[in-house]
N, C-alpha and C positions, 0 to 999 in steps of 0.2 A: 504494500500500500504506500509506504513512504517513497519508494522508487517512482511510483506513478505521479506523486505530487511533484517530485523533482523534475520529471519529464514535462509536466504541464507548466511548471515555472520557467523552464528553459525557453518556452515559446513567448514569454512575456516581453522581452526587449524587441525581438523582431516584429511582434504584433503592435507594439507601441509605435515603432517607426512607420509601419504600414498604415496604421490609423492616422497618424499625424500627417502623412503624405496625402491620404484621402481627404482629410479635413482641409488641408491647404489648397487642394484643387477646387473645393467647393466654396472657398472664401473669395471675397472680392477685394482687390486693392491692398491696403495696408493691414487688413484683417488676417492676411496670410502669415504675417509675422508671429501671430499667436501660436502657430503650430511649431515654430522653430525650436522652442525649449524641449518639446517632446522628442523631436527628431534628434537633437543633440544628446539628450539623456539616453535614449535608446541606442544610439550609435556608440556612445561612450561605454555603455554596459556591454555591448557586443565586442568592442575592441578590448576592453579590460578582461573579459572572459577568455578571449583568444590568446592574449599575452600571458595570462596566468596559466592557461593550459600548456602553452609552449614551454614556460619555465618549469612546470612540474614534470613534463616529459623529459626535459633536458637534465633535471636533477636525477630522475629515475635512470636515464641512460648512463649518466656519470657513475651512479652507485653500482649499476650492473657491471660497468667496465672495471671499477675498482675491485668488485667481488671476484670477477674472473681473473684479474691480474693477481690477486691474493691467492687464489686457488692454484694458479699456474706456478707460483713460487714454491708451493709446498710440494 
């Protein structure tokens, strides 16, 4: 059950960006600017998630490499 909640939450940021873009298309003139914060927040969350995932994978790969090197020495 907890995994399902995490999966649904992972759609939050992309849906926020999509909704903001749809709202911006329906607005007229300077009212389009009101959708900008939602686009920026959603995009920031997506980028932050991607960067964090890349760092975690890099640390995991480094730990695996150290583990293999330690086993090779013995």
